Steps between C-alpha positions, in 0.01 A plus 500: 500500500526589864822531689643484850705792625709518817720773642845376574710620786815682392789258466284198580322232304183336620502121442146435380551126544532552875167682538226263597176539307162334489221561251162522674292616203516516122269734312438492126325817391340546159342157452182496297463201267792294628408213732638496854628140493776552242613819676516327839715220357747759370538699825486226766878455516533849650364369832804274545771772493710558814734790411450835334742424216306181428180704511626740232626223270187286542281802428679545168451129418130524581473809281650304209253216561207740495619645170534150352133427571401695190241695697678827575668771297670660803601371844644726770634416849466689827650364825398664828521427871201364690355628826485144635872489585845644427596201284170481311455625145219544250564451129269668251494430128335764285387333177343626182303237311522459125234666292194291425552520125807593295521552124818487295638550150846352444737408222664157495773331302569133434562251220634779279169683522364808673155499656253740656322366807192652664357356815298541815595354838308451826766448771412346836154428364400255777710646782782243511730617220295359211527674164252497212643628174393534135745588219484553127821504295554587135838450334680657208497166315120460512506290816232563761392350829233539765547363849294494821682374809427453869802467727507402866811483722533215749697647787764277652867401472460386136358838388250321279271670250208330324340654193244424233495653153247511218668611179475548128813552291555556129844473344644507149818316401611616153811282505280191528209622290227454761302686763337360810210596726507359854215506751548332833549480875825494698535416869835569667648429843838661569711452812855516633669179612821684594636854460500592128350160407155551346257229393191541281241225475254567219200351330394631159196421291502682167300484178730584209412596145795488259445651154704606197642848504473548124428317175870422463518292820649157440307174488668395827327794666168444325474135602536596868248784486191465714392470861677310777434467872800487732480399866839509672679515834828684532778539756751786483806509726705820502817560700620854430810613689612774261576847630293658218246355257584731205879543518626246755869507589504197728274217610311218331154425364336159470149454363333163431156473340318167484160468332269205446203538265240230455275510808217570258454649156676378187855632561752275674871536570769518768721808476820589683693826465804618694681835516839548667701821528824585682663840539860572597646846574831564322569854617332830567166490312628220275341156521484171314168320453438147382153359435350173382139417411357165393160342455346162418143434388378139502159442339250278676528131415122468464374554149203704621721793601690736271734799503488813284747754368434723800640231732836474318824680586637777275837670470639809332472872549650779712386339828687168460718389205587840357575555133188313387142608441241435768431125479755490220692197629391141444250310283295702251217405267449726198663789686310450828684393813344189654737467796598175666457280803854546630733799516807636669651848497800656673655842522818659630504876567748752629339817633674829567426872544487755221839614369643793701215452754267792403225562755663279762287474814188616314351461155810325364451204737192399300724400208730201450721394212533128439674242287313175443513155348175302466435149376209257485303235319133403476317216331292186547790275591463137599704412808645151496600483866871482413636821653800540270293437188226737614750777582664462158157527335406815696835664423475422130392798287490732802469873429761749615522879501698773668503876517503809717244755599341738747251403771275745686309442822132584456295576809676248722308204351615474139780599268567607143783367286644636176756254367715447196475125433711269288350152440780244462309174464155448350309217338293482185162661559618728781423870474818686586501866589857635493575858594307722741229331705269665752340320792286592801382260767526360851680168452811490285735209433 
Protein backbone atom coordinates (compact mmCIF):
# COMPACT_ATOMS: atom_id res chain seq x y z
CA UNK A 1 0.00 0.00 0.00
CA UNK A 2 1.37 3.36 -0.98
CA UNK A 3 1.59 6.32 1.32
CA UNK A 4 1.78 10.11 1.30
CA UNK A 5 4.60 11.78 3.17
CA UNK A 6 5.00 15.48 3.92
CA UNK A 7 7.64 17.39 5.83
CA UNK A 8 6.15 19.53 8.52
CA UNK A 9 7.51 22.85 9.56
CA UNK A 10 8.80 22.93 13.14
CA UNK A 11 6.05 23.95 15.52
CA UNK A 12 3.43 24.12 12.78
CA UNK A 13 0.71 21.87 11.46
CA UNK A 14 -0.38 21.89 7.85
CA UNK A 15 -4.19 21.70 7.49
CA UNK A 16 -4.61 19.29 4.59
CA UNK A 17 -8.28 20.22 4.32
CA UNK A 18 -7.26 23.74 3.29
CA UNK A 19 -5.06 22.63 0.40
CA UNK A 20 -6.95 22.67 -2.85
CA UNK A 21 -6.48 19.61 -5.03
CA UNK A 22 -7.76 18.34 -8.35
CA UNK A 23 -7.21 14.92 -9.88
CA UNK A 24 -6.37 15.18 -13.57
CA UNK A 25 -5.42 11.54 -14.19
CA UNK A 26 -5.82 8.12 -12.61
CA UNK A 27 -3.54 5.29 -13.66
CA UNK A 28 -4.08 1.63 -12.85
CA UNK A 29 -0.93 -0.34 -13.55
CA UNK A 30 -0.79 -4.12 -13.67
CA UNK A 31 -4.05 -4.87 -15.47
CA UNK A 32 -4.03 -7.96 -17.63
CA UNK A 33 -7.27 -9.98 -17.57
CA UNK A 34 -9.44 -7.47 -15.70
CA UNK A 35 -11.82 -5.45 -17.86
CA UNK A 36 -11.51 -1.67 -17.91
CA UNK A 37 -15.19 -0.90 -17.29
CA UNK A 38 -15.36 -2.25 -13.72
CA UNK A 39 -12.10 -0.48 -12.84
CA UNK A 40 -13.33 2.84 -14.23
CA UNK A 41 -16.52 2.62 -12.16
CA UNK A 42 -14.44 2.15 -9.02
CA UNK A 43 -12.06 5.10 -9.57
CA UNK A 44 -14.35 7.74 -11.12
CA UNK A 45 -15.19 9.40 -7.79
CA UNK A 46 -11.58 10.58 -7.50
CA UNK A 47 -12.24 13.21 -10.18
CA UNK A 48 -14.74 15.02 -7.92
CA UNK A 49 -12.38 15.76 -4.99
CA UNK A 50 -11.58 19.40 -4.15
CA UNK A 51 -9.12 19.23 -1.22
CA UNK A 52 -6.00 17.22 -0.53
CA UNK A 53 -7.42 15.62 2.61
CA UNK A 54 -10.45 14.50 0.61
CA UNK A 55 -8.08 13.16 -2.04
CA UNK A 56 -6.24 10.98 0.49
CA UNK A 57 -9.44 9.61 2.06
CA UNK A 58 -11.13 8.97 -1.29
CA UNK A 59 -8.02 7.19 -2.56
CA UNK A 60 -8.25 4.79 0.39
CA UNK A 61 -11.97 4.20 -0.33
CA UNK A 62 -11.21 3.47 -3.98
CA UNK A 63 -8.45 1.08 -2.93
CA UNK A 64 -10.96 -0.83 -0.79
CA UNK A 65 -13.40 -0.97 -3.71
CA UNK A 66 -10.72 -2.37 -6.00
CA UNK A 67 -9.89 -5.06 -3.45
CA UNK A 68 -13.59 -5.98 -3.14
CA UNK A 69 -13.80 -6.68 -6.88
CA UNK A 70 -12.22 -10.09 -6.32
CA UNK A 71 -9.73 -9.46 -9.12
CA UNK A 72 -6.60 -8.38 -7.26
CA UNK A 73 -4.41 -9.83 -4.54
CA UNK A 74 -2.59 -6.53 -3.86
CA UNK A 75 -3.48 -2.88 -4.42
CA UNK A 76 -1.03 -0.04 -3.76
CA UNK A 77 -1.51 3.75 -3.97
CA UNK A 78 0.86 6.46 -5.19
CA UNK A 79 -0.18 10.14 -5.24
CA UNK A 80 2.02 12.61 -7.14
CA UNK A 81 1.81 16.15 -8.45
CA UNK A 82 1.07 16.86 -12.10
CA UNK A 83 2.96 19.17 -14.44
CA UNK A 84 -0.33 20.67 -15.64
CA UNK A 85 -0.72 22.90 -12.57
CA UNK A 86 0.21 23.44 -8.92
CA UNK A 87 -3.15 22.10 -7.70
CA UNK A 88 -3.24 19.11 -10.05
CA UNK A 89 -2.47 15.56 -8.94
CA UNK A 90 -2.09 12.14 -10.51
CA UNK A 91 -3.18 9.03 -8.62
CA UNK A 92 -1.63 5.70 -9.55
CA UNK A 93 -2.84 2.32 -8.32
CA UNK A 94 -0.37 -0.53 -8.62
CA UNK A 95 -2.35 -3.77 -8.71
CA UNK A 96 -1.39 -7.42 -8.76
CA UNK A 97 -4.03 -9.68 -10.28
CA UNK A 98 -5.00 -12.99 -8.74
CA UNK A 99 -3.37 -16.09 -10.14
CA UNK A 100 -5.20 -17.77 -12.99
CA UNK A 101 -5.60 -21.03 -11.08
CA UNK A 102 -5.31 -21.80 -7.37
CA UNK A 103 -5.37 -25.21 -5.69
CA UNK A 104 -6.14 -25.84 -2.04
CA UNK A 105 -6.30 -28.56 0.60
CA UNK A 106 -8.21 -27.59 3.74
CA UNK A 107 -9.79 -29.14 6.80
CA UNK A 108 -13.34 -28.24 7.78
CA UNK A 109 -15.59 -28.84 10.75
CA UNK A 110 -19.37 -28.85 11.05
CA UNK A 111 -22.29 -30.95 12.27
CA UNK A 112 -20.01 -32.70 14.76
CA UNK A 113 -17.81 -33.96 11.93
CA UNK A 114 -14.39 -33.17 10.53
CA UNK A 115 -13.80 -33.09 6.79
CA UNK A 116 -10.93 -32.84 4.33
CA UNK A 117 -11.62 -30.59 1.35
CA UNK A 118 -9.55 -30.42 -1.85
CA UNK A 119 -10.35 -27.96 -4.55
CA UNK A 120 -9.27 -25.89 -7.50
CA UNK A 121 -10.33 -22.29 -8.12
CA UNK A 122 -10.13 -20.01 -11.17
CA UNK A 123 -10.55 -16.44 -9.83
CA UNK A 124 -11.48 -13.56 -12.13
CA UNK A 125 -12.00 -16.09 -14.90
CA UNK A 126 -13.91 -13.71 -17.23
CA UNK A 127 -12.30 -10.45 -16.13
CA UNK A 128 -15.12 -9.02 -13.99
CA UNK A 129 -14.62 -10.80 -10.67
CA UNK A 130 -16.20 -14.11 -11.68
CA UNK A 131 -15.00 -17.25 -9.91
CA UNK A 132 -15.17 -20.85 -11.12
CA UNK A 133 -14.54 -23.40 -8.39
CA UNK A 134 -14.61 -27.19 -7.96
CA UNK A 135 -14.41 -28.90 -4.54
CA UNK A 136 -14.41 -32.43 -3.21
CA UNK A 137 -15.02 -33.06 0.50
CA UNK A 138 -14.75 -36.28 2.49
CA UNK A 139 -15.85 -36.44 6.12
CA UNK A 140 -14.92 -38.56 9.10
CA UNK A 141 -18.47 -39.97 9.23
CA UNK A 142 -18.43 -41.30 5.65
CA UNK A 143 -20.05 -38.19 4.20
CA UNK A 144 -18.76 -36.90 0.88
CA UNK A 145 -19.64 -34.16 -1.57
CA UNK A 146 -18.58 -32.80 -4.94
CA UNK A 147 -19.49 -29.29 -6.02
CA UNK A 148 -18.85 -27.15 -9.11
CA UNK A 149 -19.85 -23.50 -8.80
CA UNK A 150 -19.70 -20.36 -10.92
CA UNK A 151 -20.04 -17.07 -9.04
CA UNK A 152 -20.48 -13.60 -10.50
CA UNK A 153 -20.68 -10.34 -8.51
CA UNK A 154 -23.16 -7.67 -9.58
CA UNK A 155 -21.52 -4.40 -8.61
CA UNK A 156 -23.78 -1.79 -7.11
CA UNK A 157 -25.20 -0.53 -3.81
CA UNK A 158 -26.81 -3.92 -3.00
CA UNK A 159 -23.49 -5.80 -3.35
CA UNK A 160 -25.29 -8.63 -5.10
CA UNK A 161 -23.72 -11.97 -6.00
CA UNK A 162 -25.32 -14.56 -8.27
CA UNK A 163 -24.07 -18.14 -8.36
CA UNK A 164 -24.92 -21.52 -9.83
CA UNK A 165 -23.91 -24.86 -8.33
CA UNK A 166 -23.92 -28.44 -9.58
CA UNK A 167 -23.48 -30.83 -6.68
CA UNK A 168 -23.51 -34.38 -5.45
CA UNK A 169 -23.64 -35.12 -1.72
CA UNK A 170 -23.68 -38.36 0.25
CA UNK A 171 -24.56 -38.43 3.94
CA UNK A 172 -25.15 -41.10 6.57
CA UNK A 173 -27.45 -40.60 9.56
CA UNK A 174 -26.92 -43.46 12.04
CA UNK A 175 -29.41 -42.01 14.53
CA UNK A 176 -32.16 -42.32 11.93
CA UNK A 177 -30.94 -45.49 10.25
CA UNK A 178 -30.72 -44.12 6.70
CA UNK A 179 -28.29 -42.65 4.20
CA UNK A 180 -29.05 -40.31 1.34
CA UNK A 181 -27.46 -39.46 -2.01
CA UNK A 182 -28.35 -36.05 -3.48
CA UNK A 183 -27.61 -34.86 -7.01
CA UNK A 184 -28.84 -31.48 -8.07
CA UNK A 185 -28.56 -27.83 -9.06
CA UNK A 186 -28.69 -24.74 -6.83
CA UNK A 187 -29.03 -21.14 -8.02
CA UNK A 188 -28.48 -18.37 -5.47
CA UNK A 189 -28.84 -14.59 -5.50
CA UNK A 190 -27.54 -12.79 -2.41
CA UNK A 191 -27.79 -9.07 -1.72
CA UNK A 192 -27.83 -6.48 1.06
CA UNK A 193 -31.02 -4.50 1.68
CA UNK A 194 -29.43 -2.57 4.56
CA UNK A 195 -26.16 -2.71 6.51
CA UNK A 196 -25.78 -6.22 8.03
CA UNK A 197 -29.09 -7.34 6.47
CA UNK A 198 -28.43 -10.14 3.97
CA UNK A 199 -30.98 -11.83 1.72
CA UNK A 200 -30.55 -15.07 -0.22
CA UNK A 201 -33.01 -16.05 -2.93
CA UNK A 202 -32.48 -19.65 -4.03
CA UNK A 203 -33.86 -22.25 -6.38
CA UNK A 204 -32.94 -25.90 -5.87
CA UNK A 205 -33.68 -28.93 -7.99
CA UNK A 206 -32.37 -32.14 -6.45
CA UNK A 207 -32.77 -35.85 -7.11
CA UNK A 208 -32.62 -37.70 -3.79
CA UNK A 209 -32.08 -41.39 -3.12
CA UNK A 210 -32.87 -42.44 0.46
CA UNK A 211 -31.82 -45.96 1.48
CA UNK A 212 -31.44 -48.04 4.64
CA UNK A 213 -28.17 -47.76 6.47
CA UNK A 214 -28.21 -51.36 7.69
CA UNK A 215 -30.39 -54.45 7.96
CA UNK A 216 -31.62 -53.29 11.36
CA UNK A 217 -33.23 -50.09 10.01
CA UNK A 218 -36.85 -49.76 11.06
CA UNK A 219 -39.86 -50.32 8.83
CA UNK A 220 -40.61 -46.58 8.98
CA UNK A 221 -37.29 -46.00 7.24
CA UNK A 222 -37.73 -48.84 4.76
CA UNK A 223 -41.14 -47.67 3.57
CA UNK A 224 -39.71 -44.25 2.69
CA UNK A 225 -36.66 -45.61 0.88
CA UNK A 226 -36.35 -44.82 -2.80
CA UNK A 227 -36.01 -41.90 -5.18
CA UNK A 228 -37.68 -38.50 -4.89
CA UNK A 229 -37.40 -35.32 -6.93
CA UNK A 230 -37.52 -32.02 -5.07
CA UNK A 231 -37.98 -28.64 -6.78
CA UNK A 232 -38.01 -25.76 -4.30
CA UNK A 233 -37.58 -22.01 -3.88
CA UNK A 234 -36.09 -20.61 -0.71
CA UNK A 235 -35.65 -17.21 0.94
CA UNK A 236 -33.13 -16.66 3.74
CA UNK A 237 -33.06 -13.41 5.72
CA UNK A 238 -30.13 -12.88 8.09
CA UNK A 239 -29.61 -9.86 10.34
CA UNK A 240 -26.36 -10.35 12.25
CA UNK A 241 -25.32 -7.52 14.57
CA UNK A 242 -23.09 -9.53 16.90
CA UNK A 243 -19.58 -8.35 17.66
CA UNK A 244 -18.20 -11.88 17.07
CA UNK A 245 -19.69 -14.96 15.42
CA UNK A 246 -17.94 -17.55 17.65
CA UNK A 247 -17.90 -15.95 21.11
CA UNK A 248 -20.17 -12.90 20.92
CA UNK A 249 -20.38 -10.66 23.98
CA UNK A 250 -23.05 -8.27 22.68
CA UNK A 251 -25.42 -7.88 19.77
CA UNK A 252 -28.23 -9.91 18.23
CA UNK A 253 -28.78 -12.44 15.45
CA UNK A 254 -32.00 -13.05 13.53
CA UNK A 255 -32.26 -15.63 10.75
CA UNK A 256 -35.48 -16.61 8.96
CA UNK A 257 -35.60 -19.38 6.36
CA UNK A 258 -38.70 -19.94 4.23
CA UNK A 259 -38.88 -22.77 1.70
CA UNK A 260 -41.60 -23.90 -0.68
CA UNK A 261 -41.24 -27.24 -2.46
CA UNK A 262 -43.67 -28.42 -5.10
CA UNK A 263 -42.88 -26.49 -8.29
CA UNK A 264 -42.22 -29.86 -9.87
CA UNK A 265 -41.20 -33.33 -8.77
CA UNK A 266 -43.05 -35.41 -6.18
CA UNK A 267 -42.05 -33.58 -2.96
CA UNK A 268 -44.30 -30.81 -1.65
CA UNK A 269 -44.25 -28.76 1.54
CA UNK A 270 -43.98 -25.27 3.03
CA UNK A 271 -41.23 -24.91 5.62
CA UNK A 272 -40.45 -22.07 8.01
CA UNK A 273 -37.51 -21.94 10.41
CA UNK A 274 -36.40 -19.07 12.66
CA UNK A 275 -33.29 -18.53 14.78
CA UNK A 276 -32.95 -15.72 17.34
CA UNK A 277 -29.98 -14.97 19.57
CA UNK A 278 -29.24 -12.13 21.99
CA UNK A 279 -26.01 -11.43 23.88
CA UNK A 280 -25.56 -9.21 26.92
CA UNK A 281 -22.22 -8.28 28.52
CA UNK A 282 -22.21 -8.68 32.31
CA UNK A 283 -18.64 -7.66 33.07
CA UNK A 284 -15.11 -8.00 31.80
CA UNK A 285 -15.10 -11.01 29.42
CA UNK A 286 -18.33 -12.32 30.99
CA UNK A 287 -21.50 -12.44 28.92
CA UNK A 288 -24.99 -13.91 28.95
CA UNK A 289 -26.46 -15.47 25.81
CA UNK A 290 -30.03 -16.47 25.12
CA UNK A 291 -31.12 -18.29 21.97
CA UNK A 292 -34.35 -19.66 20.52
CA UNK A 293 -34.90 -21.81 17.42
CA UNK A 294 -38.18 -23.05 15.99
CA UNK A 295 -39.43 -24.64 12.80
CA UNK A 296 -42.70 -25.68 11.16
CA UNK A 297 -43.11 -28.04 8.21
CA UNK A 298 -46.52 -28.17 6.52
CA UNK A 299 -46.95 -30.92 3.91
CA UNK A 300 -48.60 -30.08 0.62
CA UNK A 301 -52.39 -30.42 0.61
CA UNK A 302 -52.34 -32.18 -2.76
CA UNK A 303 -52.17 -35.94 -2.52
CA UNK A 304 -49.66 -36.17 -5.37
CA UNK A 305 -46.88 -34.65 -3.26
CA UNK A 306 -45.10 -36.23 -0.30
CA UNK A 307 -42.41 -35.56 2.29
CA UNK A 308 -39.63 -37.87 3.48
CA UNK A 309 -37.59 -38.35 6.63
CA UNK A 310 -34.89 -36.05 5.26
CA UNK A 311 -37.37 -33.14 5.26
CA UNK A 312 -38.25 -33.48 8.96
CA UNK A 313 -36.72 -31.59 11.89
CA UNK A 314 -34.46 -33.37 14.41
CA UNK A 315 -33.21 -32.49 17.88
CA UNK A 316 -30.56 -33.77 20.26
CA UNK A 317 -26.80 -33.76 20.41
CA UNK A 318 -23.92 -31.48 21.42
CA UNK A 319 -24.91 -28.77 18.91
CA UNK A 320 -28.43 -28.12 20.25
CA UNK A 321 -30.19 -29.88 23.17
CA UNK A 322 -27.15 -31.16 25.03
CA UNK A 323 -27.22 -34.28 27.17
CA UNK A 324 -28.88 -36.36 24.44
CA UNK A 325 -27.50 -38.39 21.56
CA UNK A 326 -27.47 -36.88 18.08
CA UNK A 327 -31.11 -37.00 16.94
CA UNK A 328 -31.89 -38.57 20.30
CA UNK A 329 -34.90 -36.36 21.10
CA UNK A 330 -38.40 -36.99 19.75
CA UNK A 331 -40.29 -39.77 17.98
CA UNK A 332 -38.44 -43.03 17.34
CA UNK A 333 -39.40 -46.18 15.48
CA UNK A 334 -37.55 -49.36 16.49
CA UNK A 335 -34.62 -47.28 17.73
CA UNK A 336 -34.43 -44.97 14.70
CA UNK A 337 -35.24 -41.27 15.05
CA UNK A 338 -37.90 -40.19 12.56
CA UNK A 339 -38.07 -36.53 13.58
CA UNK A 340 -41.13 -34.34 13.35
CA UNK A 341 -42.81 -31.53 11.48
CA UNK A 342 -42.57 -29.00 14.31
CA UNK A 343 -39.86 -28.21 16.85
CA UNK A 344 -38.62 -25.60 19.24
CA UNK A 345 -35.36 -25.35 21.18
CA UNK A 346 -33.92 -22.73 23.52
CA UNK A 347 -30.69 -22.24 25.39
CA UNK A 348 -29.30 -19.95 28.07
CA UNK A 349 -25.51 -19.67 28.45
CA UNK A 350 -23.11 -17.74 30.63
CA UNK A 351 -19.63 -17.43 29.16
CA UNK A 352 -16.48 -16.44 31.01
CA UNK A 353 -12.69 -16.66 30.76
CA UNK A 354 -10.56 -19.49 32.08
CA UNK A 355 -10.01 -19.48 35.85
CA UNK A 356 -6.99 -17.35 36.87
CA UNK A 357 -6.78 -16.09 33.24
CA UNK A 358 -3.80 -18.14 31.93
CA UNK A 359 -2.52 -16.93 28.56
CA UNK A 360 -4.49 -13.69 28.73
CA UNK A 361 -4.06 -11.62 25.58
CA UNK A 362 -2.84 -14.64 23.60
CA UNK A 363 -3.56 -18.35 23.45
CA UNK A 364 -5.81 -18.23 26.51
CA UNK A 365 -8.33 -15.98 24.72
CA UNK A 366 -9.28 -18.92 22.49
CA UNK A 367 -10.92 -20.64 25.48
CA UNK A 368 -14.19 -19.94 27.29
CA UNK A 369 -15.89 -21.62 30.22
CA UNK A 370 -19.67 -21.72 30.16
CA UNK A 371 -22.71 -22.77 32.14
CA UNK A 372 -25.78 -23.72 30.14
CA UNK A 373 -29.40 -24.76 30.28
CA UNK A 374 -31.04 -26.15 27.12
CA UNK A 375 -34.61 -27.23 26.44
CA UNK A 376 -36.69 -28.27 23.45
CA UNK A 377 -39.33 -30.47 21.91
CA UNK A 378 -39.93 -32.01 18.48
CA UNK A 379 -42.76 -34.02 16.99
CA UNK A 380 -45.55 -34.11 14.43
CA UNK A 381 -47.95 -31.96 16.38
CA UNK A 382 -51.34 -30.86 15.11
CA UNK A 383 -51.99 -27.17 15.70
CA UNK A 384 -55.58 -26.32 16.48
CA UNK A 385 -55.33 -22.56 16.01
CA UNK A 386 -56.05 -21.91 19.70
CA UNK A 387 -52.82 -20.26 20.88
CA UNK A 388 -53.09 -21.24 24.54
CA UNK A 389 -53.93 -24.85 23.71
CA UNK A 390 -51.13 -25.09 21.16
CA UNK A 391 -48.56 -23.61 23.56
CA UNK A 392 -49.61 -26.07 26.28
CA UNK A 393 -49.20 -28.94 23.80
CA UNK A 394 -45.72 -27.79 22.71
CA UNK A 395 -44.59 -27.35 26.32
CA UNK A 396 -45.85 -30.76 27.34
CA UNK A 397 -43.12 -33.40 27.61
CA UNK A 398 -40.39 -30.89 26.76
CA UNK A 399 -36.79 -32.00 27.33
CA UNK A 400 -34.46 -30.15 29.68
CA UNK A 401 -30.75 -30.40 30.47
CA UNK A 402 -28.05 -28.33 32.08
CA UNK A 403 -24.33 -28.50 32.64
CA UNK A 404 -20.99 -26.78 32.34
CA UNK A 405 -18.05 -27.10 30.03
CA UNK A 406 -15.18 -25.66 28.03
CA UNK A 407 -15.47 -24.06 24.59
CA UNK A 408 -12.55 -23.45 22.23
CA UNK A 409 -12.45 -21.19 19.19
CA UNK A 410 -11.28 -23.10 16.12
CA UNK A 411 -9.86 -21.12 13.22
CA UNK A 412 -12.22 -18.18 13.60
CA UNK A 413 -15.13 -20.02 11.94
CA UNK A 414 -16.02 -22.86 14.29
CA UNK A 415 -15.69 -23.99 17.87
CA UNK A 416 -15.23 -27.11 19.98
CA UNK A 417 -17.16 -27.85 23.15
CA UNK A 418 -16.44 -30.38 25.90
CA UNK A 419 -19.34 -30.38 28.34
CA UNK A 420 -20.53 -32.29 31.36
CA UNK A 421 -24.28 -32.66 30.80
CA UNK A 422 -27.10 -33.58 33.15
CA UNK A 423 -30.43 -34.39 31.46
CA UNK A 424 -33.31 -33.43 33.76
CA UNK A 425 -36.36 -34.21 31.63
CA UNK A 426 -36.71 -36.88 28.95
CA UNK A 427 -39.51 -38.85 27.36
CA UNK A 428 -39.92 -42.53 26.62
CA UNK A 429 -37.87 -43.44 23.55
CA UNK A 430 -35.36 -40.61 23.94
CA UNK A 431 -31.67 -41.49 23.92
CA UNK A 432 -30.07 -39.62 26.80
CA UNK A 433 -26.34 -39.14 27.06
CA UNK A 434 -25.42 -37.93 30.56
CA UNK A 435 -21.84 -37.10 31.45
CA UNK A 436 -19.11 -35.84 29.14
CA UNK A 437 -20.17 -34.86 25.63
CA UNK A 438 -17.94 -33.60 22.84
CA UNK A 439 -19.11 -31.38 20.00
CA UNK A 440 -17.54 -29.54 17.08
CA UNK A 441 -19.38 -27.34 14.62
CA UNK A 442 -20.28 -23.89 13.33
CA UNK A 443 -23.82 -23.33 14.63
CA UNK A 444 -24.57 -24.09 18.27
CA UNK A 445 -27.79 -23.52 20.21
